[in-house]
N, CA, C and O of each residue as an XYZ file, in Angstrom:
124
protein
N      36.433    -53.953    238.406
C      36.803    -53.280    237.158
C      37.656    -52.061    237.486
O      37.282    -51.219    238.303
N      38.803    -51.989    236.832
C      39.694    -50.857    237.040
C      39.886    -50.127    235.724
O      40.093    -50.748    234.682
N      39.818    -48.817    235.779
C      40.076    -47.998    234.601
C      41.330    -47.184    234.863
O      41.429    -46.480    235.868
N      42.293    -47.286    233.944
C      43.522    -46.521    234.082
C      43.502    -45.408    233.049
O      43.464    -45.659    231.844
N      43.528    -44.191    233.532
C      43.462    -43.036    232.647
C      44.707    -42.190    232.877
O      45.009    -41.796    234.004
N      45.420    -41.917    231.793
C      46.607    -41.077    231.877
C      46.323    -39.771    231.147
O      46.018    -39.766    229.954
N      46.426    -38.676    231.867
C      46.191    -37.364    231.276
C      47.500    -36.585    231.270
O      48.214    -36.534    232.271
N      47.798    -35.986    230.133
C      48.983    -35.147    230.033
C      48.522    -33.701    229.932
O      47.846    -33.320    228.977
N      48.887    -32.916    230.908
C      48.464    -31.524    230.923
C      48.680    -30.965    232.316
O      49.301    -31.596    233.172
N      48.166    -29.794    232.520
C      48.315    -29.154    233.817
C      46.971    -29.171    234.524
O      45.962    -28.709    233.992
N      46.981    -29.709    235.723
C      45.764    -29.702    236.525
C      45.653    -28.337    237.191
O      46.548    -27.912    237.922
N      44.551    -27.664    236.930
C      44.371    -26.329    237.492
C      43.913    -26.390    238.940
O      43.993    -25.395    239.661
N      43.436    -27.548    239.367
C      43.037    -27.712    240.757
C      43.067    -29.192    241.088
O      43.254    -30.032    240.208
N      42.883    -29.507    242.364
C      42.921    -30.898    242.791
C      41.758    -31.672    242.179
O      40.674    -31.126    241.977
N      41.996    -32.940    241.890
C      40.902    -33.766    241.352
C      39.736    -33.825    242.335
O      39.926    -33.828    243.551
N      38.548    -33.871    241.789
C      37.346    -33.961    242.625
C      36.806    -35.378    242.534
O      36.441    -35.848    241.456
N      36.758    -36.055    243.678
C      36.283    -37.434    243.708
C      34.916    -37.473    244.374
O      34.750    -37.027    245.509
N      33.951    -38.006    243.658
C      32.608    -38.149    244.223
C      32.056    -39.508    243.827
O      32.642    -40.220    243.012
N      30.916    -39.856    244.418
C      30.328    -41.167    244.181
C      28.929    -41.021    243.601
O      28.154    -40.159    244.014
N      28.626    -41.880    242.638
C      27.293    -41.910    242.059
C      26.354    -42.606    243.041
O      26.822    -43.252    243.979
N      25.052    -42.489    242.847
C      24.107    -43.190    243.735
C      24.329    -44.700    243.773
O      23.925    -45.362    244.729
N      24.970    -45.250    242.738
C      25.243    -46.689    242.725
C      26.521    -47.027    243.489
O      26.885    -48.196    243.615
N      27.199    -45.995    243.997
C      28.412    -46.230    244.763
C      29.653    -46.324    243.899
O      30.681    -46.836    244.342
N      29.568    -45.834    242.668
C      30.720    -45.889    241.766
C      31.506    -44.589    241.903
O      30.946    -43.505    241.741
N      32.801    -44.691    242.200
C      33.590    -43.469    242.329
C      33.809    -42.799    240.972
O      34.103    -43.462    239.976
N      33.662    -41.485    240.954
C      33.867    -40.715    239.732
C      34.822    -39.573    240.056
O      34.576    -38.780    240.965
N      35.908    -39.501    239.302
C      36.870    -38.420    239.500
C      36.794    -37.473    238.316
O      36.829    -37.898    237.162
N      36.691    -36.192    238.613
C      36.644    -35.197    237.547
C      37.858    -34.288    237.669
O      38.242    -33.886    238.767
N      38.452    -33.971    236.530
C      39.640    -33.131    236.499
C      39.370    -31.903    235.641
O      38.625    -31.961    234.663
N      39.979    -30.808    236.019
C      39.925    -29.607    235.189
C      41.304    -29.389    234.595
O      42.277    -29.198    235.325
N      41.390    -29.418    233.268
C      42.681    -29.247    232.603
C      42.807    -27.825    232.097
O      43.825    -27.469    231.503
């Protein structure tokens, strides 16, 4: 399963990529 997310804005810092206990990658952005 692939999720394509397009965000328009200014990223105040680099995206943070972490993994849930199930091994699912989660990326969080600060706009």
